[in-house]
C-alpha positions, 0 to 999 in steps of 0.5 A: 449797323448790324440788326437782329429782327425777331418777328414771327410774321414773315411778311413783316420780317421781310419788309423790315429787313428790306427797309433796314438794309436799304437804309444801310444796315446789315440785318438778320431775321429770327422767326421765333425766340429760340432762334433769336437767343441762338443768333444773339449768343453767336453773333454781335449785334448793334440793336435788337428789334423784338416782337413780343408775341412769338410762337415759342418764347415770348419776346420779353422773356427772350430779352430777359435771358439776353440781359441775364447774360450781360448783353447790353445791346439796345432793344426796340420792342415792336408789337401789337400789345400797346397798353401801358402795362405791356410797355412797362413789362417790356421796359422793365425786362430790359427793353429800351424803347417800345413801338406798337403795330401798325407803325410808320417805318420812318418812325421806326428808323428814327427810333433806331437812330435814337437808340444808336445815339443813346448807346454811343459810348459803346458804339463809338469808333466801333470797327470791323477788321481783317488783316490791315483792312478796317471799316468804321461802322459809324462813319463808314470809312474804309481803309486798307493800311493807311489808304482810304478806300471809296466804296459805293453803298452796295459795295460797302454793304457787301464788304460789311457782310463779309467782314461780319462773317469772315473766315466763313463761306458766304453764298451768292444768295446771301450776298445779294440779300446783303446788298439789297437785291431780293428779286434775283435770278439765281443763275445770274452773275450779278454777285460776281460783278459786285465782288469783282468791283469790291476786289478792285477796290480792296485787293488789287493794289495789295500783295495780300488778297482778302476775298477768295472764291471757294468751289466757284459758288461761295465767297470767303473773306480771310485774314 
């Protein structure tokens, strides 16, 4: 699933991003409300994790704005404001769940899973595709035409990230983050190794190639 984490404390945002990606999700981060609104109107997400106390627009108003545009994506508020009144305000604004800081990360994952199940009617059999390549986001089934393709967890994360950004160049650094690699040498060829493995799985046996290298510094998946 693709998750937007909006959290102005960058250490917490990085912690959430790393943990959620290790759990198999694709994660974008916003550090203020305006960025969250911009990302939510540009990309499609499966869940929003939203801090309330942000430096510009508070999270409740961000969610109200998102809901006014007809977006029904589940929202988990994550905040230090834990009174009953705070929770009512967040839920009335369009939130679906509320978790107060400090929190247990396993509980957060459980709540994310619960929200995913709650919205199953909208998420069921949801897929990403490019040409004859399809990825089922719930089962993680990958197919090229009628051929079922087995990928490692890291290869799957890279492919999902490329599909979510298809027809747009993606840097090596972004791919490494998508695959859960945070402490990396920017001069390393590890991205090329992973991409070559992915190409062997989804491109080598097919006449139409989907993953391309541009200027030898970025990758792009096209239809």
